[in-house]
N, C-alpha and C positions, 0 to 999 in steps of 0.2 A: 268570462268575460266578466270584469266587474262594473258593478250597475252605481248609478250616479247618486248620492246620498238626495229622499227627498228634499222638498224644497217648500217655500210658505206659498201657498196661495195667493196670485197678485191683485187680489181683491182687499183694501187697507180694513183690518180688524179680524179678518177672516184667520180662524185657528186651523183648519182643515193644512195637512201636507199634500204635495204633487209629487209624480214621479213622472210625469209626461204631461206636457202642454205647461203654459202659466199658471191656470186658472183649475179650482176643484171641479168635481162635476156639476155640482149643483148651478156653480157662476158661471161654468161655461154655457150649460143649459139657458140659463137666465139671459145672458148677452146673445145666444143663438135667437131668442125668443123675440128679443128688443128688434134686432134685424130685423127677423122673418115678417113680424107688424110693421116695419116701413115700408117692407117690398111689394108691388103691385103681384097679385098673384098669377101664374103661371102661364093663364089663357091673355091675362093682360099684358103680359110679356112676350106672345107671339109662342109658346107652346100648348096652346087647345088638342083639340082633337084631331084636326087636319094633320099638325106637326107632329103627333104621334104615330098618325100613319105613314108618314114620309119617313121616318124614324125607323120604324117597322118594316119598309118596305128597301130602305138605303142597308140597315143591319142584313137582311136578306141575300142583298146584291153583293156587298164588303160585309163578310163576317168576322175578320180578321184584325187586327190592330194595326193601320196605318205606319207607328212609328214603330213599334217592335219590327215589323216587316220586313222595314228599311234598315234594322238592324240584324235580320236574318233570325228571326224568331217568331214562331208562328203562335199569337197568342189572340185569345178570343177577343173580339170587341164587346162591349157592354154600353159604350155611350157612344151617339152620333154629336160629332164637333162642327160648329160653324166657323170655319176656317179665318170669314170677316164676320164677327159677333152682328146679331140681328141691332143693338143698340150704335153699332156703330157703320149702319147701312147694310150689313149683310143680308142675303135672303136665304132662302129654303133651296135656292137649285140646286142639283145635284152635283154643279161646280165649285159650290160651296162648302159640300160637305166631306168629312172626311171620320171613318169610322176610328176611335181608339178605346184602349182598355181604360179603366177606371182612373188607373196611376197616372198614365199618359193624359188622358184630359184633366184630371186635377191638377198636374204640374203642369198645363199649358194654362189653365183657367188661371191660377198664382201666381202664375209668371207674367202675364197679360192685365189682370185686372189686383192682383192684392189679394187678401184673405176676403172671402166672402161678400165676393162681388164689389166692391171697393175697388174703384180706381187707381192704379198705380200711380204712387208720385214718383218726381225724376226722370231722368231720360227715358227715353222708348228701348225697349232692350232687344 
């Protein structure tokens, strides 16, 4: 399959060419660091020690990705997802948790929040 030709980094003045994404490695890393510096710590967002214990117990009880299981595929779960996110009033209650593989958790997060946790704009999806 033919590959796309490299294109210029999206940052004005950067001479780097990129094959995947919009920014070169250095600018992508800088953007992520800037975003992370503005973000509260995991513990402040509700993901401290108690959450790690809840997550481990949930993955022990539900080791397969719920989304893959619905499609008839057995894939090990790596992430525990809040069906209703904490920032929208969700809790760590077992009824609000689902085990997902990283792909499905990332897809759900991007669909609901947009990239890097920024709230998605426009109509609800």
